N, C-alpha and C positions, 0 to 999 in steps of 0.2 A: 549627544539625543537621550532622551527621556527614557529609562529601562526599567521597567518593573516586572521582574519574573511571574508575578502573579496579579490578580486585584488587590489593590490597594485596599487598607482597611478603610479607607473614605471613600473609595469606588461602591465597595460593598455596601457601607451605611446609607450612601446616596442611593443604590438601588433597592434596598430595606423600607428607604422612606419616602421613595416616587410615589405620586399617586399614581394607580393604575389607570389605564383608558378605559374609558366608559364603554360598558359592554352593550351588545347590539340588544335593542327590545324586541318587544313581541312580534312586530312586523319585520323584522330584519334590518332595520336602518342603525347603522352604528352610531349617527351622531357625531363623529369625530371629524376633525380639522383634515384628515389625513384621507379620509375617502369622501367628503361631502355628505350631505342628506339625501342620498339617491334613491332610497327605498329597497333597495337591491341587497342581497345575501354577499356579505363580504367574501367569504369563501368563491363565491361564482368568479370573483377579480383574481383569484392564482390560476394561472397556466400550469399544471402539474408536469409539463414537459421540462419547462424551465429550471426548476430543481429536480429533476428525477436523477442526476447523476451527482447533484451536490450530497457533501457530507451530511451525516444524522445529527440533529441536536445533541448538543453534549451539556450533560451538567458541569455545572463550575465548581471545581475543589474548592471547599471552604466555605460554601454557602448551602443552604438548605431549599432547593427546589428552585434553583435559577439556572436557567438552560441559554448557552449561547446556541445561536442560530444563524443559518448561512442566507443570506439576502438575495434579491434575484434584480441586478441591476440594468436599469434602463438605458442610464447617459450618463456620461462623466463629462462635463466642461470645466477644463484647465485653464490658467494662464499662468507662463512662467517669464519673470522678469529677470535678466542678468545684466548686473552693471559691471562693465569691464574695466571700469576705473578702479573701483571701491571692492570690488569683488564679492559683494553683499548679495547675492542671489535669494529671490523669495519666489514662492508660489501661493496659488490659492485654487480650489476646486469647488464646483458644485456636483455633486451627486445625485440624482434622481433614483430611486431605489422601491420595491416593493417588497412587504416582509413576506415569508414564506406561510404555509397553512398550520405553523404552531406558534405560540406567543415565546416570546423570547428577548434576549437584548444580540441586537446586532452587531454582527463579525465583519470586519475588512483588515484592511492591510495598507499601509504607509511606512515606509522607511527611511523618512525625511522627520525632522524634528518638528511638531506644531506649536504653533504660537497662538491658535485660537480655533475654537469648533462651535458648530451651532447645528441643531437640529428643529428641522420644520419652523426655522426663524427665532427660536429661542435658544440664547446663548449657555454654552455649557461651562462649566469649572475643568479646566485642564486636570488639576490636581485629583479631584474627586468623581469626575465624570468620562473623562475619557482613561481608559487604560490597557496595560498589556494582559492577555490570558496565555497560560500554556496549555493548550488542550492535548497536544502531542507531548510525548516524553523529550524530545530534544528540544530545548530552548528556543535553537534556531525557528523551531516550527511556529514561533508565538505569533497570535494575531491580536488585534486590537478590538476591542469592545465597548460600545457608550451606554452608560447608566442609565437605559431606557428600556423597558420592557415594553415592546410595541405586540397591540394586537394582530391576530392573522391577516395576512393578504390586504393590508393598509399602502397607501403610496406615500413617501417621506422624502425630504432632501435634506441630505448631509455639504454641510458648508465647511471648510477649513482654510487656513492660512500656514504657511510653514517657509523655514529656511532651507535655502537648496545647498548641499554639500554632496561628498561623496555618501552613497545609501548606507545603510546599516545591514549589508547582505553582503556574501562573501562574492570575491573576484570582479566586483564594479567598477569601473574608473570615477574618479573625481571630475568636475568642472575645470578644464584646463583654459586657462587666458594669458597668452603671450604677447605681451607691448600693444595691448587692447585687441586682440583678435581673439576670436573665441574657438575653441576646436571641441565640441562636445557632441555626445552620441547618446541618444535613449537607448542605450544598449542594455539588451534583457539576455537573462541567462535561464536557460530551460531545465537545469539541473538542481538548484539551490531554493529555498523558500527565501521570499521576500527580493527576490532579483528579476523577479517579472516587471510587469508595467506599474506595481506598488513599490519599486525601488525610486518611483518619481512622482507619482500621480496615486493618489488612493484609487486601491479598486479591489475587487473579488479576487474569485478563483478561477481556475483554467478553464472548466466547465461554461462560464457564464459570457454569454455575448452579448453585446451592447453598442450601442453608438458611442462615439470617442471624438471630442473637438480638446486641440491644444493651441491657444494663442502665446506668443514669443513675443518677447519684445529686447531686444538688445540697447541698453543705454552706453554712449560714449565709446562705442564703437571706430576704430583707427582706420577700418577699411570695410570695403564691401562684403558682404557675406552673402551665401546662398543658405536657403533650408531644403535640404534634400530628405525624401520620403517617400514611402510606399503609399502614402494617402493623397488626398486632395490638398494642394498647397493654395492658396490665395495670400498675395500681398496686400497688407492693409495700408501699407504707409511705409515711409524711410525706416527701416529699422523693426518693422512688424509684419509678424506673418499668422496665418492661420491654418493648421493642418487639422484635416477631419478624416475621419474614416466612419461611416455607415454602418456599418457591422462587423465587429472584431472581438476579441477577448483580450486575456493578459498577457498573450504570448505574440499576437499578431502584428504590430503597429511598431513602425521603424522611422525614426525622426533624427536629423544630424544638422549642426550647423558648421560650418567652416568657410575660412577665408575664400570668395569666389577665384582669385587670381592664380589659386594653387591647384585647380580642378581639373581633371581629363574626363572628357565625356565622348560616349560612344551611344547613338540612339538608332532604330531604323524599325523596320517590320520583318519578322521573319517568320518564312513560311515552315510551318513543320511537316514532317515526313506524311502525315495525315491530310496535308493541302489545306490545314486553317493559317491561319494568318496570325501573330503575336506579335505586338508592338512590346517595344523593350528599351529600357534607357538604363543605360551603366556609368557609372562616375566613379573617377579613380584619382589617386593621390597617392605618388611617391612609386608611380608604376614602372619606373625606368629598367627596372631590373627584368622587366616581361614584357612590357610594351602593351598599350592599352588595344592596339590590333588585334592581338595575339591573345590576350584574356578574353575580348569580344569574341572570336572566333572560337575559342575553347567552350566557353558557357554555352552558345548556341549549338556547337558540336553534342556536348553532353546532355543538353535540353533534349534532342532528337533521340539519343537513347533510350529515355526514360519516356517519351511518347510512343516510341515503338513499344516498349515492355507492358506499360500501363494504360495506352491509350490516352484519351485528348488532354492537354494540359489543362487542369481547373480554375485557372486563374485567368482576368481578363489580360494581363502584361506581366511582365516580367521585368522586373527592377533589383538593380546589383551595385554595390559600394564595393570597391577593391583598395587598400589603403594599408596603413602600418598601423593605424589607432584606431582597430577596431579587434573584432572576433571572427571566429567562423560561425556562423549563427544564421539561421532559416526564420523567414517571419512570412506573414501573408502575402503570398507571389512575389517574393524577394530574398535576396541571401546576401552575406556579408562575407567577404576574404581577406583576411590578413597575408599581406604579401611579404612581409618580413619572417613570419611561421614558415610560410611556403618555401621560400629561400632555403631556409633551415632544415627543414624537413624534407625536401625535395619531391613533392607530393602533390604539387598543386591541383592535377587532374583528379586523382581520387578525392581530395577533400571538395573541390567543384563538385564532382558527382555525388558524393555524400549528400551533400547539402541541396543538391536539384532535388533528389528521390525525395525529398522531405518535403516539395511541392505537393507530393500524391500522398505521403503516410507521415504525418506529423502536422502539416499544414492543411491538409487535404484532409483524409481520414484521421481522425486527431483522438490521443489520447485525453479519456475522461478526467482523468486526476494526475496529477505530477509523476505518481509512483507508476503508472499506466507506461509512461515515456520511456520506460526501459526497450518496450516494442519496436519502435520507429529506429532507436539509435540502434539497436541489435541487428534490425534486419538491414538497417543502412550499410552496415559494417558486413555483414554476412554478402553482400552484394558487391562491396567495391573493396574490401580488403583481404589479406592473407587469411588462410585457417589458424584455428588457435587449436591448442591441447585440451582436450576437455574427454573424459573416459566416465563412463555411468560408475565407475567403483570410486570416482572422486568425492571428497567432502560435500554434502550439501551447501549449496547457495543461496539464501534471500534476497532475489532480485527486488521482488514487489513488498514494499514495507504495507502488512496488512493493516494498519491503524488506516481508518478512513478520514483519518483531517492530516495525513501525512503529505507534504509538498516538497517531495527529494525525488530526484532521477539517480539511481544510484552508478557509481561509475563500472561498476562491474559488468554493467549493459552492454558496453562496447566490446568486452572481454568474454564473459562469461555467457551474457544473451548472446551474443554471435554464435558461441559452444552449442548452445540450445535447439538452433536452428540448423547447425552442421549435425548433431544427433538425430534429429528427424531425419534431416535428408539422406542419411547413411543408412538407415533402417527403411525409408520409401523409397526417394530419388530425388536428386536436387530438381529436376525436371519438375514432379508432381508437387512438390514443395513449392517454387516457384508458380507454378498456375494454381495452387490454393491461395496462396498470399494475393495474387494479383486479382482474382477474384473476389477475396476479401475486400482489397482499397476499392475495387470499382465499385463495390456493394453502396457503399455510402460517402460520397464524395462530401467533404467538410462535416460529416456525421461525427459523434463521440463514439468510442469502443472504450469496454473494458479489458483487462486482460483475461479473465473468464470467457469472454465473448469471443475473443481472439481463440481462445483454449477448443473452447466448443466447435468452432468454424474447421478448425484444422482437425480436429476429432474426427468430425463428420467426414471433412471432405476425404481426407487419407486414409480413414479407417485402419487405423494402426494404433497399436499399444504404446508404441514410443512415444506420441504426442502426449500422452498423458502422464508417463513416466519423466518425460524430460521436463514439465511444468512442474509435476509435484516436487524432485528433487532440485533442481537446479533455477527454479522462479519462485515456487513457495517455502524451499529450503527446507523439506520436510524429509525424514528418513523414511525407510521401507519401500512399500507398495501402495499406488493412490487407491482410494474407496473407488466403490461403484461411482461412474458419474451422475449427476445430478440433470443430467438430459439426455434427451432420445434425439436420435440423427434421422 
């Protein structure tokens, strides 16, 4: 994969030489192809809520006044072609997006090797007009930029073609083909940068919700395959499918292809303890150790636990995949469970319970940025795992990376993060903490939150200095005592 640690000289020259987009005239018309001659103020086309949780524009190192800016993606249409004989897999995508209120070069990510790129119908040079830039100090947090400064609040279309292989991101699998049979999962990871939707399809960042369509074609398949997804699946023809999500983000969609003859299946309608019917569909492979009937019963029983705790299930249906070639992960109204790891760890029920809780916190109430993801992992561990050892005089730990472009959920979330909630519970009570967290989760189904917003909620709900002390020392990683709160309860 091409990898440039910062903007190449050619890219900088292209940006400096690029003609600026026409400025708005006195009547507010833009005169640009992106917005059309509407006579409207282009800034009125910006929805401030769409980018309210986005990172701020960042000046690109090595340039004078050149800013990298987040974009508001409205729709992604991708097509993936898997050639099972030659194993030459390719992808293409069209991304419809709107620029934000600041002029700058648009930022996105894709962890596959790009072979062609165009913006608004104009082909761009791969070497000089598509590059990597490291805004965050960690090079794994790198993002892609286009050598085009865009006017504020204008509409654009980005098109890419690329080869498909193992994503250039930590921990994700390659495409597995055995004797003409495809076993591929659009596996996403909520811990590492580049390991979300951008691992397989060009995408933005976790705050951004949009429509998504992925068409998949299997060429030279040796047998019948089935498409498994938490999205809507449409069979387009032999070996061709379309998966679609009307409203998702870079952590929400799940898609998998596997041989149809090895699948186990369980489906039905479950009536929860609140009397609400929930349709469910579970698929399994290699579940002999546990049995699909047992897996079905356990998932539904654990679902009821969280309905009784947090109220109505926030998704229209529950989907699950249980097998050996996957990971423990939550998606929109869906989860995956690795049966091999369950057999080794002997903790199937706890892990199922952990992932199901994420339907309310992670995929329900959602972290605004990846670094805020410590919250849902820490709370799920607090609610499902044994206590950890953490004391007030332990060394400070930084769970939240303060850099606004950070895209990592730190592993300490599972231990130190759990300890943060333990310290708060010891100072208040477990019951009071659970009630406060339930209120926080219920306040905004599918809404974004930041770490500071959670801190403020707990501080006001529990009215105990332990909240701010715990966040100060073991979330922000600071010595001493916290300063006065920036909010009033």
